[in-house]
C-alpha positions, -999 to 999 in steps of 0.1 A, spaced: -388 -369 583 -408 -367 616 -445 -360 608 -447 -335 636 -423 -312 617 -439 -292 589 -412 -279 565 -433 -248 557 -437 -240 594 -400 -244 599 -391 -221 571 -416 -196 584 -400 -197 618 -366 -192 603 -378 -162 583 -396 -148 613 -364 -150 634 -343 -133 607 -370 -106 601 -374 -98 638 -337 -98 644 -332 -72 616 -362 -51 626 -361 -51 664 -327 -63 676 -299 -51 652 -305 -14 657 -301 -18 695 -279 -49 701 -247 -46 721 -213 -54 706 -205 -91 708 -179 -104 732 -148 -114 713 -150 -150 726 -149 -178 701 -173 -207 703 -163 -243 710 -150 -266 684 -177 -284 665 -180 -322 664 -162 -325 631 -131 -307 645 -129 -328 677 -121 -365 681 -158 -376 677 -176 -395 650 -180 -374 619 -214 -357 615 -232 -342 585 -214 -311 574 -227 -276 568 -220 -280 531 -242 -312 530 -270 -302 553 -274 -264 554 -282 -258 518 -317 -242 523 -332 -216 546 -314 -231 576 -282 -213 566 -299 -180 574 -296 -186 611 -258 -188 612 -257 -157 588 -279 -138 613 -256 -147 642 -225 -142 621 -212 -111 639 -208 -131 671 -176 -151 673 -193 -174 699 -216 -186 671 -186 -201 651 -163 -230 655 -127 -218 658 -120 -238 627 -150 -224 608 -154 -241 574 -180 -258 552 -168 -291 569 -181 -280 603 -209 -301 619 -243 -287 607 -260 -294 641 -232 -277 660 -234 -246 638 -272 -243 642 -269 -250 679 -243 -222 684 -262 -198 662 -294 -204 682 -275 -198 714 -261 -165 700 -294 -153 687 -314 -160 719 -287 -144 741 -285 -113 720 -323 -110 720 -326 -114 757 -298 -89 764 -312 -63 740 -348 -67 751 -340 -66 788 -320 -34 785 -347 -18 763 -376 -28 786 -360 -26 820 -330 -4 816 -308 -30 832 -287 -60 821 -305 -93 820 -297 -116 850 -273 -144 841 -298 -172 850 -323 -157 826 -298 -155 798 -286 -191 804 -322 -204 804 -332 -188 771 -298 -196 755 -301 -233 763 -338 -237 755 -335 -219 721 -305 -240 711 -322 -273 722 -355 -266 704 -340 -252 672 -314 -280 669 -341 -306 675 -361 -290 647 -331 -292 624 -324 -328 631 -361 -338 626 -366 -316 595 -334 -328 577 -332 -362 592 -296 -357 603 -283 -375 634 -281 -355 666 -245 -348 674 -232 -353 710 -225 -316 714 -262 -307 707 -278 -332 731 -293 -308 755 -326 -308 773 -345 -276 770 -349 -260 805 -380 -241 816 -378 -205 806 -395 -174 821 -429 -168 806 -440 -138 825 -442 -113 796 -411 -94 807 -392 -104 774 -420 -109 749 -398 -113 718 -374 -138 733 -401 -157 751 -420 -161 718 -389 -172 700 -385 -201 724 -422 -209 726 -427 -210 688 -397 -234 683 -409 -256 712 -443 -259 697 -428 -269 663 -411 -299 679 -440 -311 701 -477 -316 700 -483 -287 722 -509 -259 718 -500 -236 689 -486 -202 699 -506 -171 690 -483 -142 684 -490 -109 700 -461 -92 682 -474 -91 646 -485 -55 649 -453 -43 665 -430 -22 643 -403 -11 667 -387 -24 699 -405 5 717 -438 -12 708 -427 -44 724 -415 -24 755 -450 -11 758 -463 -47 758 -438 -57 785 -447 -27 806 -484 -34 804 -478 -70 814 -457 -60 844 -485 -35 854 -511 -62 854 -490 -86 876 
């Protein structure tokens, strides 16, 4: 296992994502689009990868469960034999997209711009899948080989920005992220943070 990946920190990040999703996002999130995700590596003509049944036996399985209502988070041939990296990759995409959509509407009363959604979706998937591969020492599947793009860090989407920043810090030697959200209890609290940030800019 890569020494930069602390198993306790990874489990805490997973728990934080699930907790924040339940507390802040689920009560306000839009209905998912009925669009299935792509086929995973194990259901395409590629080299077989570690399966969900083999690799997702601990806290990691909580991420696909959290994204479970979104068909885009699943392989069309969803089964325990699906590629573990692909499943986490698609779950991370779904979670980040849902967070950004929900937050943007809550804070700014308008849909999030497509480039913003794409940046957060790609970055979250890249960082979280990298953490999975380093933590569990599973090979990185071709479908999950993505470079994390720069994401907005202007305080307009505090929850989604922190999701990406915390996972990025877990897979690098960067400066630890100090959360400003620990005392928030509702999405309205986070909206106040976003509003104050915009006022200062």
